[in-house]
C-alpha positions as CSV (number, residue, x, y, z in Angstrom):
1,M,-9.0,-24.8,-1.9
2,P,-7.8,-21.2,-2.6
3,R,-10.3,-18.4,-2.1
4,R,-11.5,-16.9,-5.3
5,F,-12.6,-13.3,-5.8
6,N,-16.3,-12.5,-5.6
7,M,-16.7,-11.2,-9.1
8,T,-19.9,-9.4,-8.2
9,S,-17.7,-7.2,-6.0
10,V,-15.4,-6.0,-8.8
11,H,-15.3,-2.2,-9.1
12,T,-14.0,0.0,-11.8
13,F,-12.6,3.5,-11.4
14,S,-11.4,5.8,-14.2
15,S,-7.9,7.2,-13.6
16,R,-9.5,10.6,-13.0
17,D,-11.9,9.2,-10.4
18,F,-9.2,7.2,-8.7
19,T,-7.0,10.3,-8.4
20,R,-9.9,12.3,-7.0
21,D,-10.9,9.7,-4.4
22,V,-8.2,7.2,-3.6
23,G,-10.0,6.4,-0.3
24,A,-13.1,5.2,-2.2
25,A,-11.0,2.9,-4.3
26,K,-9.3,1.5,-1.2
27,R,-12.7,0.9,0.4
28,A,-13.9,-0.8,-2.7
29,A,-10.8,-3.0,-2.8
30,A,-11.7,-4.4,0.6
31,E,-14.7,-6.0,-1.2
32,G,-12.9,-7.3,-4.3
33,P,-10.5,-6.2,-7.0
34,V,-10.7,-2.7,-8.4
35,F,-9.9,-2.0,-12.0
36,I,-8.5,1.4,-12.8
37,T,-9.1,2.4,-16.4
38,D,-7.2,4.6,-18.8
39,R,-9.2,5.9,-21.7
40,G,-11.9,3.3,-20.9
41,R,-9.5,0.3,-20.9
42,P,-8.3,-1.5,-17.8
43,A,-4.8,-0.3,-17.0
44,F,-4.2,-1.3,-13.3
45,A,-5.7,-3.5,-10.6
46,L,-5.9,-2.6,-7.0
47,L,-6.4,-5.3,-4.4
48,K,-5.8,-6.1,-0.8
49,I,-2.2,-7.1,0.0
50,E,-3.4,-10.5,1.4
51,D,-5.0,-11.2,-2.0
52,Y,-1.8,-10.2,-3.8
53,Y,0.3,-12.6,-1.7
54,R,-2.3,-15.4,-2.2
55,I,-2.3,-14.9,-6.0
56,T,1.5,-14.8,-6.2
57,G,2.0,-17.6,-3.8
58,E,4.6,-15.5,-1.9
59,P,4.6,-15.4,1.9
60,E,3.6,-12.1,3.5
61,K,6.6,-9.9,4.0
62,S,7.4,-7.7,6.9
63,L,8.6,-4.1,6.5
64,L,12.1,-5.3,7.3
65,D,11.9,-7.9,4.6
66,L,10.8,-5.3,2.1
67,M,13.6,-3.0,3.1
68,D,16.2,-5.8,2.9
69,S,15.0,-6.6,-0.7
70,L,15.8,-3.0,-1.9
71,P,18.8,-2.6,-4.2
72,S,22.1,-2.1,-2.4
73,T,22.5,1.2,-0.7
74,E,26.2,0.9,-0.3
75,G,28.0,4.2,-0.7
76,I,25.2,6.3,0.6
77,D,26.4,8.5,3.5
78,F,23.8,9.1,6.1
79,E,24.6,10.9,9.3
80,P,21.6,12.5,10.9
81,S,22.4,15.6,12.9
82,R,22.1,15.4,16.7
83,V,19.1,17.1,18.2
84,D,19.4,18.4,21.7
85,I,16.1,18.7,23.5
86,E,15.7,20.3,26.9
87,F,13.1,18.5,29.0
88,K,11.3,20.4,31.7
89,P,9.5,18.8,34.6
90,A,5.7,18.6,34.3
91,E,3.7,21.1,36.3
92,F,0.5,19.9,37.9
93,G,-2.1,22.1,39.2
């Protein structure tokens, strides 16, 4: 049976409070969903990624999967410049 949210652990942050302390919202989301309000009305929900994948029924994706799912990047030239670094032997003592 799918795990349900513990509705006693639902937290609400105003947009202003969320902006001021994103860390607090992230800590609260570890306990349950966080609603972020705009003018007193729920506008967004923050939840753990595991809960998101469970709700959507999607398998968890790796970073490579996410990058592969981005729109085509054909035609973008990328040639990083070469960096020459001189290494020196370590001196002990």
